[in-house]
C-alpha positions as CSV (number, residue, x, y, z in Angstrom):
1,X,-15.2,4.0,10.1
2,X,-13.4,2.8,7.1
3,X,-13.1,-0.8,6.1
4,X,-10.2,-1.7,3.9
5,X,-9.8,-4.9,1.9
6,X,-6.5,-5.6,0.0
7,X,-6.3,-7.9,-3.0
8,X,-3.8,-8.8,-5.8
9,X,-1.0,-10.4,-3.9
10,X,0.6,-13.6,-5.1
11,X,3.7,-15.4,-6.1
12,X,5.9,-13.8,-8.8
13,X,9.4,-14.3,-10.1
14,X,12.1,-11.6,-9.5
15,X,11.7,-8.9,-12.1
16,X,8.0,-9.4,-12.4
17,X,5.1,-7.2,-11.6
18,X,2.0,-7.2,-9.4
19,X,-0.8,-4.7,-8.9
20,X,-2.3,-4.5,-5.4
21,X,-5.7,-3.0,-4.8
22,X,-7.2,-1.7,-1.6
23,X,-10.9,-1.3,-1.7
24,X,-12.5,0.9,0.9
25,X,-16.1,1.0,2.2
26,X,-17.6,3.4,4.7
27,X,-17.7,7.1,4.8
28,X,-15.6,9.7,3.1
29,X,-12.8,7.7,1.5
30,X,-11.7,10.9,-0.2
31,X,-11.1,12.4,3.2
32,X,-8.3,10.1,3.9
33,X,-4.7,9.9,3.0
34,X,-3.9,6.4,2.2
35,X,-0.7,4.4,2.7
36,X,0.8,1.1,1.9
37,X,3.0,-0.7,4.5
38,X,4.6,-4.2,4.4
39,X,5.8,-6.6,7.0
40,X,8.3,-9.5,6.3
41,X,8.6,-12.4,8.7
42,X,10.4,-11.5,11.8
43,X,10.6,-7.8,10.9
44,X,8.7,-4.7,11.9
45,X,6.0,-3.2,9.7
46,X,7.7,-0.7,7.4
47,X,6.3,2.3,5.4
48,X,6.2,1.9,1.6
49,X,4.3,4.8,0.2
50,X,1.6,7.3,0.9
51,X,-0.8,9.3,-1.3
52,X,-2.7,12.5,-0.3
53,X,-6.5,12.6,-0.2
54,X,-6.7,14.1,-3.8
55,X,-3.9,12.0,-5.1
56,X,-1.7,15.0,-5.9
57,X,1.1,14.2,-3.5
58,X,2.9,11.0,-3.0
59,X,5.8,9.9,-0.7
60,X,7.8,6.8,-1.4
61,X,10.3,4.9,0.7
62,X,13.7,4.9,-0.9
63,X,13.6,1.1,-1.1
64,X,10.8,1.1,-3.7
65,X,11.2,4.6,-5.4
66,X,11.3,4.2,-9.2
67,X,9.7,0.7,-9.0
68,X,6.4,1.2,-7.2
69,X,3.6,3.5,-8.1
70,X,0.7,4.4,-6.0
71,X,-2.6,5.8,-7.3
72,X,-6.2,6.2,-6.2
73,X,-9.6,6.4,-7.8
74,X,-11.9,8.2,-5.3
75,X,-14.9,7.4,-7.4
76,X,-14.2,3.8,-6.9
77,X,-13.1,4.1,-3.3
78,X,-9.8,2.3,-4.2
79,X,-6.2,2.8,-4.0
80,X,-3.6,0.9,-6.1
81,X,0.0,-0.1,-5.8
82,X,1.7,-1.0,-9.0
83,X,4.8,-3.0,-8.2
84,X,7.4,-3.4,-11.0
85,X,10.9,-5.0,-11.0
86,X,10.1,-6.9,-8.0
87,X,12.9,-8.3,-5.9
88,X,13.0,-11.1,-3.4
89,X,13.4,-8.6,-0.6
90,X,10.0,-7.2,-1.6
91,X,8.4,-10.4,-0.1
92,X,6.1,-9.4,2.7
93,X,2.5,-9.0,3.7
94,X,1.3,-5.8,2.3
95,X,-1.2,-3.6,4.2
96,X,-3.1,-0.6,3.1
97,X,-4.1,2.0,5.8
98,X,-6.0,5.3,6.1
99,X,-5.1,8.4,7.9
100,X,-6.9,11.7,8.1
101,X,-3.6,13.5,7.6
102,X,-1.1,13.1,4.8
103,X,2.5,12.7,5.3
104,X,3.2,10.3,8.0
105,X,5.4,7.3,7.6
106,X,4.6,6.1,11.1
107,X,2.2,3.1,11.1
108,X,1.0,4.3,14.5
109,X,-0.5,7.4,13.0
110,X,-2.8,5.5,10.7
111,X,-6.5,5.0,11.9
112,X,-7.7,2.0,9.8
113,X,-6.0,-1.0,8.4
114,X,-6.8,-3.8,6.0
115,X,-6.0,-7.5,6.8
116,X,-3.1,-7.6,4.3
117,X,-2.2,-9.5,1.2
118,X,0.8,-11.8,0.9
119,X,3.4,-10.9,-1.8
120,X,6.1,-13.5,-2.5
121,X,8.9,-12.9,-4.9
122,X,11.1,-15.8,-5.9
123,X,14.6,-15.6,-7.1
């Protein structure tokens, strides 16, 4: 079992930045690929980015490429999402998730989820 807790969400103006954190507890954090997803009101949960177990590989959705950066610190059992140049359309609840296999953009493939953190970008 892996327990995930997101933090760092908030209200920011368009063009601003936020850094989300996802702290993991439980066994073998380094064995899991990690992903960030988001869900806006009335919309399906969508893939944002994933990072491999060692952090050497990443995979970004086109909508955030060049603006968002994922990283992880396995010694601290934490994955981060640095979000720059935020846009109103980035407004959503952001979730981190863990998967034993790297590479999936399908939320159904992820085994463990956090409770989410709200990000609101005002225009």
